[in-house]
N, C-alpha and C positions, 0 to 999 in steps of 0.2 A: 301656121308655122311648120315648116318642113320637118324640123327635128322631131316634132311630136308624132310624125307619121312613119319614122324610121323603125324598123323591127327592133325589138328589145332583146337583149342578151339574157341568158339564163340567170345570171346574178341579179340583173335588174328585176326580173320577174320574181325571184325569191324575196328581194327586198320590198317590192311593191305589195306583194300578197302576204308577206310574213310567213313564208313557208320554208321548209328545209330543202336542201338539195335532193335528198332521197324522195321526198314527196313530189317535187317537180319532175324528177325522172320517171317515177311510177305513173303519175298522172299524164305525162306526155306520152309515155309508152302505150297506155290504155286508151288514149284519145280524149281524156277529160280536159286536158289543157291543149288548145289548138296550137299548131306550130306554123311558122312562116318559112320553113326550110332551114337551111344552114349556110354558113359562110366558111370558106377556107382562106387561110393566110399563111404565109411562110414565116417561120421563125428560124432563121439560118437556113440549113438544108432540110429542116423538118417542116412538113405540112401540118397545120393545126386546124381542126374544125370546131366550130361553135354552133349550137342550135340557136335559132331565132324565133321570136314569138310576135304575133300581131298586136300592136299597141291598143287598138280599139277593143279587141276581145279581152285583153288583160285589164284594161280600164273598166270595162263593164263588170268583170269578175271582182275587181277591187271594191266596187260599190255593193256587192252582194257577198259579204264575208260569211254569211250563213251557209252559202254553198260550200265553202272551204270546210267549215265545221261539219257539215253533212258528209263530205268526202272522208274526213278523218274518222268519223263514226263508222262509216261503211267499211273503211279499211281495217278497223278493229274487229268487225263482225266476221267470224269464221265462215259464215254462210256466203258472204260476198268475196272472201279472200280466195283467190284462185290457187294460191300456193298451199293452203291448208284445206283438206277435205272437210265437209260438214260432218258434225258428230253423228254417230250411228245410233 
């Protein structure tokens, strides 16, 4: 079915994986969530861009929710958090 191969929107990924928008943005930025590019569309005179995600990769990740749990633990650990320096 062709629809199952269409790139997923950010909201769809959040719903499928049970993640927040902040998690999706952080994990997309650091490469943990693969992306399939972005799409632009016009809303009146304004151009709006949305990020897209590959359905196969998201489907595989949804089968391994332990990976999401590991990412959340990693994000809480200051040694892995790039914004917070490790304790001295």
